[in-house]
N, C-alpha and C positions, 0 to 999 in steps of 0.2 A: 347205580344208586345214591340216591340222597341222603345225605350223613345228618342225622338230627343228635345233639348236645342237650342232656336234661338236665338241671341243676336243680336237687332234691330229689328224695326217695319218696317223698311224703303221700297223700294219695290220689293229689290231683295233677306228682308228678309219675304217676305209674300213671293215671288211667290216659293222661297224655302217651307216653310214651306204649301203654299196649294200641291203645286207638291207630295211631304211627306205625307202628310196629304191621299190626295188621293191615297196613294201604303198600308196607311194601318198602318204607322208611329204613334203613340204616342206623338203631338208636342206641345210645349211651349214655344211660344213667348214672351220676354222678355225685355221689352222698357222702358227706361228710362224717356222718358218724361210722359204727361198725354193723349197725341191720336200718332196715327198711323201714318204711313207717309212720317217720317225720313224727307228728303231736300224738299219732294213732300208733302207739310203743308197749313194749310192758314192761314188767320187773319182775323176777324170779327167782327169788332169794328165800333161804329157808324152811320153806315149803308153804310159802306164800308168793302167791301170783298177780298182780296186778294190770287194770289197765292202765296207764301212765295218764289218757287224753282225755277223750271221748267216751262216753258213758250209753248216749241215747241213740238207736238210731232213727232215722227217720225217711221219707221219701224210699222204700225200700226199691223199687221199681226202678230207679236211677242205677243201680247197681246193678240189677238181672239185664236192663236192658244193655251197660257196659261189655255183661259174659257175656252172652247171646249174639253182641258186635263183633267180638273179640271170636265166637268160635268156639265156647267150652258151656257145657253146662253147671248152670251154676250151686244146681243141688247138691252136685259131685264135689262141693268145695265149702259150703256156708249152708248151717241150719237156722233160721229166723226166729226167732221164737218171742210171741208177746206174752208178756207180763198179765195176768191177769189184771194187778195193779201199778200203774206206770212212776206213780210216784206221792209219798205221804206225807201230808204235811202238819208241820208240827206248830203251833201260836204261843205268843208267851202267854192268853189265859186259859192256855191248857187244852185248847179247842184241838184234836183231832183229823183231816179232812184225808179220803182215799181217793186219788185222782183215778178211777176207774179207765181201764181202756175202752171199756163198753161204752158208747157216746152214751145212748139214755140211762144208764147206772149213775155214772158221772154227774147227767145234770141232776138228778134225782138227790144223790147224795148232797150235793150242793145247795139244793133247793133247801134241805132238811136243815144243813148246818147250816145256814148262813138268810134263814127265812126272806130268802130273793123266789116271787113266782118261778115256778117251772118257764113259765112262755117266755120270760126276760133273758133265761139263760139260753135258753135256743136258740132266740131270734139274735141272742150278744156271736153265737156260733155259725148260724146262719150269716152273718155280717162275716166273719172272718170267713170263713169257705167263701164271700162276694168278692173280697182283696185276691184272693188267691187264685179264682179263674181270671181275673179281670189284671191282672200282674205274673204271674206266672210265665206265661208264655215271653211274654214282654222283658221281660228284669232277671228273669232265674236263665234261659235255657237257651239265651241267643245270645252273641256279642250288643252289646249295647250303642255301640259308635257305627253299625251299619247301616246305611239308610236301609238296605235291605228288608232288615227287622224292623222297618215300620212300613213297606207297604203290601199289607195285606189286612185285609178284615179284622181280623182280631186285636195287633194292633190300633186300628183306627178305632171300634168297639173301648178298648183302652184310653186312647185320648177322646176318646166322646163323653166317657164316666171317668173323668179324674176326680172330680169331688168325692164320687163311694168307694176310691182307695184312700182315703180318710189321710192326707197327706199334708194337711195344716193345723190341725192337731196333733197334742202328743198322744201317748198309747196311753199317760194316766186320765189326763182330759178326756180321752173316750172311754175307758174304762169303768171311768167313773161318773161318767153322763148315762150305764146302764146300769149300775147296780150301786146301791143306797151301804152296803155293811160295807166298812174300810179294809177286815180282812178278805174280804173276797176280792176287793179292789186290786191287795197287796197278792193272790195268788196270781193274777194273771198280768203283774207289774212286772213281774217277774220274769215275765217271757222275752224283755227286753235283753240280760243277763244271756241272752243264746248265744247274741252275733256281742259280746261286750259294752252295751250300751246302758245308759241310766232314762229311766221309762217317762223321768221327766220334762226331758229333751227331746228324745225319739220321736220321728214321729210316728202318729197313727197307723200307718201304709203297715207294720211292723207288728200291727195282730192275726199278720195273716201265715203266724207260728204257730198259733194256739189249733187253725182247721190242722195245718204240716202234722200236730202228733194226736191230734184226736180224731180228726176224720178222717184221714190219711192213714195213719198210727204210730205207735212208736214202739219199736224191736229191744231186742239185742241178740245178742248171735253166743251159738251154744261153742263153747272155748274160748268166749270172750272178744268184746270189739277186733283185739290186735288178731283174730282167726281172719279181717278183710285186711288187715295190711299181709297177712303171710300168703291168703289167698290171692291175692292180686298179685302180688312178689312172683309166686309159682306162674301165673297167667304170663306176666313178662318174659320170664326166662325161658317158656315157652314156647312161646313166637319171634325169639332171636335177642330178643333187649337183654345188652349188657349192661351188668349194673358193678359199679366202682367203687365199694362203701373207701373207709377211710381215705377219703377225698376232698377233703378240705379245695373250694374254690378260690384260690385269689383273684384271679379277674378275666372279664369278656375279654378277646381280647377280637379287635378289632381290625380290618384293612389296611390303616395307616393309626399305628397306636398313638391318642392322645397325650399318652403318660411319657411314653418313650420319644416321639416326637418321628420316629421312622416306619416305613413300611414293612409292617412283619414279614419277615421270611419271602422276601422278593418276590410276593403276591403283587400282581397290577390288577385293580382291583381302580373301576372309576370311583364306588362310591366311598368315601373313607371312613363310614358308620357303618359298614356292613361291618355283620359279624361273622368274622372267620373261624372261633372256636374258641377256647378258655384254658384255663395258664394252674394247674395244680400242680403247686412246687416250682418244679422243675421239669414237668409235663406238661405240652402241649400236646391236645388234644383237637381236632381239625374237627369241623362242622359246619354244612351248609345255614344251618339254621339253629339256635339259641333257642332254650325253652326255663324259664328261669322261673320254677318252684320255691324261691325263695321270693322272702317279702324286700314289698318291692320297693322301698327304699333303703335297703341294707345293698340290692344289683344298681342301683343306679352310684349309689353314694360309695360304695366297698368296691364292688367289681367291675364297674365302668368307670369308676374317682373321676363323678361328674353330680357336682353337688346341684350344679347353674342350670341345666334342663330345666326348662318348666312343668313336666310330670316332678323332676325330684322336690324342687321348691312348693310344689302348690301341697305333694303329699305328706315331705317335712311337716310342713303347718299346720297340718290338722290335728285335730284330737284325736291321739288312739282310743285303739279299746280300753276295756280294764284288761287285766295280767290276774294272777292266780299264786295265792299257795294252797299248796297241799302238802296233805301229812298220808302216809302210806302209814300204816297200821297195824299188824295182826298182832289182834286182840284175842284174849283166851276169852274161851267162853259163846256160848248161842245167844242171841238176844231178837226174840221173837217179833217184841213191837216195833224190829223193825221191818221197810222192805226190803229190798234191791236201790229204789233209790228214795234217799228222804231231805227232806229241806227243813230246816229248825229256821224259824224269822227270827226276825230283830226287830225290834219295839219300835225303834222308827225308821221304817224305811226310806225315806225322803231326806234322812240326817244320813242314814249311810250312803246313798249314792251323792251327799255330798261331800262326805268327806271322802269319796274316791277321786272323782271328778276333779270338783273348786278344789280340795284344800290337800290335795296331795298326798293322804294318809292315811292307814292302814285302819280301816274303821272301828270304832267305840265297841260297838255290837254287832255285831260281823253277822251276817245269816250266812247258817250253815250249809253245805251240802253234803251227804254222808252216801259214798255208792259204795253198795257188799256184793260182788257177783257171786262173792260164794254162796248165797241164797241163792240161788240158780244150777252154778256148775262148782256139787262140792270140794272138788278137786283144786280149788282158788286160793284154800285153806289149810291147815292141819286141823286132824280129829279136833273135835270142842273147841275151837274155833272160828274164826269169821275174817275179813281182809276188806278195811275199813279207810275206803279210800277217800278224804276229806277235806277238804276243799272250802275254799273262804275269795268273794272278791277281791281283787288289790288292784291299787292304783299303780298303770304301767309305770318302768324305770326304777324303779324298788330298789337298792343292792341289799346284798344279801347283811354289807355292814349296816344298811340304816335300820335294820329291824331286829326288835327284839321277839325274835323268833318263841324262845323260851317263856316271855309273856303273853304270846299269843296263844299258845300251846293251853298254856293254863285255860283261857279265859274261855278257849272252846273245850276244855274238861270240866268246868262250873258251869255253862252250859249244860251242858249232856248229861249232867248230874242232876241238874235243878229240871230239866225238861221230860227226860226218858226215866230215872232215877236209877241211874249207870255209872257207876265211879270205874271210871278208866284208869286211875294214879296206880294200880297195881296189876291193868291186863293189857297191857302195850307191851309184848313180847318182842316186836318189831318194828321197826319207823329207817324211813326214808322221808325226805322233804324236798320237797320242789320249790325255788323261788321265782319272783322275775327274771333276777337274774339271770341265775340257771337256765328257766325256759329259751331269755336273749343266747344264752352259750351253746347251747343243743341245734335250738332250728333255729338260728340267724331273724329273730322276732325280734325288730327292734324295739327296744325298749319291752322285750316281754309281753308283749301285748298280744294276745291268742288268736283275736280276729282282724291286725292292720288297723284301720281308722274304724271308728267307733260309725255308730249311726245318728252322735246329736243332733244332727239338724235336718230338717228336712229337704235338704240336698244331699244328704252324705252318699246315696246308691250313685247318685252320677261324677262324685269325687273320685269313687274308684276306680284304680288303673287298667285301662282297657286291656285286653287280653293281645292285641297287637301292639306294638309300637311302635309310633310314629316319626321316632327320632332318629330312630336306627334300623337300619334293614334287615330280616331275622332274626328280627328279637322278640319271643315273645312270652304274655304271663300266664301262671296257673296258678292256683293254691287261695289259701285263704287275705293275703292280701292285696289280690287284684279281682275284678270281678268273676262269677258274681254272690262271694263274699266266703265267710269263712263257718262250718259246720262240715260231716261228713258230705250231706247229698250235693251242697255248692261247687267243692273242690271237687269233687269229681264231674260235675257237669263243667266245671272251668276248664279240664282237660280235655273234654269234649268240643267247648267251644271252640279251642286253640290247635285243635285236631282238625275243624272242620274249616278253621281261618288257614290253616297252611297249607288245607284242599285246593283251597279259593285263589291263596295270593303265592304258596310256594315262597322263597325264595325276595 
């Protein structure tokens, strides 16, 4: 039985482990933290429960497929719920807009609030769907560097219709070509942040996201998003996957270890760049195959001690995605003016992204995202209280010592008071904070970037790490920094792609 070691128990690593175990591999996951889930984790203290990372679930069929392939009934593990309103938007002008999960209602809402023709808005969603239909099979569901990916009718159709995927305009340029109202353009520009990018630089192909959220649907889970991490962990264990928590990996061990210059443990293998296991402290874990669910840059530069290999140099020089500053607030009182998902926009969106990506500083007037899972799961907060996950986008690489966290906190409190007429100064009864530096420490995401590299140029999709290493035999990649990208469905798909490639190539 071939042995596989998966580095990291995030959703990508769990996805790969489940599929490989089902195929008969002996699978061990090594995880540096004390529980599984990676960024999709939770805080549960003093009567408040918070999802620590992802807060909205899209493309549920990806999760359903995983459970079906593994031989489990998803309904026994997860309860998908589609909120009536996916997000409530607040503008500096005082305007309030509800993003209804029902697309017809949402189109009507946008037409009414922004005085844009209903037909134009519907044509925008048709445009988004067209991009999805042309690109999903080629860009999301398969390895991007396998010849077989391109040898089919769907791939040929995509290649013949490249102008229709809108890769030569930015998201903002495309959105501004559809709409006149700057606040409506801002609403759709926001979707660049779903993979940590700048809508004024990212290709309009990313307007695919709007169809994913409204055409396919946005969901939450009963029990919170962390219930997905728990369910996948349970399935992995039932399939015989060994999960070792509190096991940070120090090194991916090669047949002839470059660091020590000697052949490892007397193994005679012709290929010196063949992976043969991992080292956690003094503990050596043998493996025929290693799957890294860790950040690509971290894998090359730290775990392989190789900063000169081509993908390592290329990846390190590519602009990383944005990071985040998150406040987990237990708030006294209940606030009906807020939904489960809420966004308070900045006055000058372009300036905000310039400050994040070009100036590398905390935006002076940040857009604020507020996620309150207790709106649906009341047990996530104390009685007469709510659990506020409050996030602003941040430049990657900001160390805690560089941040004036109290100043940022007061800016947020002042903006909430001005926009919502809610004074939080004496209402916050529980607080935890997550900074870019802490994200890096907890998840090994270099610079604290949430999605690996950004998509701030039209070639970004081609720059992501392939799921199979060409430089190290037996090494594979999954997770948010590898193909096809970050976000719950994509990292789960990365695990599927890895499983398929291992079935094809093995070691």
